[in-house]
N, C-alpha and C positions, 0 to 999 in steps of 0.2 A: 091584824093581818086579815086580808080579804079573801084569801084563796080557799076554794072548795076543799083542798087537801087537808085543811086544818081540822075538819070534822069527819073526814072519810076514814072509816075503819072497816076492814083492814086496808092499809095501803098496799099497792101491788107494784110489781115491776113495770107493767104497762102505764100505770099512773105516772111514774117518774120518767119513763122513756118518752112520754107525750110532751114533756117540757121542751121548749124550743131554745136551742143555744143562741144567745145574742152575740157573745164574743168570748174568745179565749183570752185569758190573761197570762197564764203561765203553763207551759207543758214540759214534762220530762217523762221518762219511762215509768217512774214510780210515784210521781206526784204531779197533779195538774189542778189548775183553778180556772173556772170559767163562770160566766153569768148566763143564767137561763131565765126564761119567762114562761109562765103558765098561759097556754093558748086560750083557756076559757075566761080568765079574769085579769090577766096581765101582771099578776104578782111576780116580782123579780126574786130570784134566788142566786146567792153566791154558792157555787158548787165546788167542793174540794174532793178530789180523788186521792187516796193514799193506798199504796200497796206495801204490805209487810212481806218482804222477800224471805223465803225459807231457802237459803242457799244450799242446805244439805239434802233435804228431801223433796224440794220443789213444790211444797204445799203452800203457795203464796196466798195470803189473805188480802182481799180487796175491800176497801171501805169507801163509801161516798157519803158526804154530808151536804145537806141542802139547807142553807140558812136564808130565811126570808129577809130581804133587804128592800131599801128604797133607793131610788136613783142617786140620792146624795151620798149613799154609802159606797158607790162604785169608785170614785177617785181615790179615796184612802186605800181601798183594796188593791187598786192598780199600782199604787205607790209602794205598798207593803202587804204582801199576801198574808202575813201573819195576823193582819187585822181581822181575818175571818175567825181566828181563835178567840179574839177578844169579844166578837159579836156572839160567839157560841156560849160565852160565860153569862150573857145577860138576856138571851132570848131563846125560845124553843126552836128546835131545828129537826129536820128529818135525818135519821140515820139509816143507811142501806148497808147492812152488815153482811159478812160472809154467810153463805147459805140462803141468800135472798130474804133475810130477815129485815123487814122495813118497819120502822116505828118512829114516833115522835119522841125526842129526848127533851126533857125539861129540867131546869136547874132549880 
């Protein structure tokens, strides 16, 4: 991976907000998938938003996962968004967890 975010510590909310959305693949109120690009280096990311809804107390937890991809990874993700989960099993990705905790997850 070529992105400057690979070596940046700590990762911050502005770092992730600076990524540019290329296209939306799937949208719902509690789950969305889109492709973003780093404005500095062009690295592509498959981004997955998941919201764990707390129906009783309203303390919803929102998660974002940024998986570095190549352009050849986009068609399989467009055909089946669960492909992001498969990619997360074999490569590092950025986790933006509740409380604005942002870190690289590695397997």
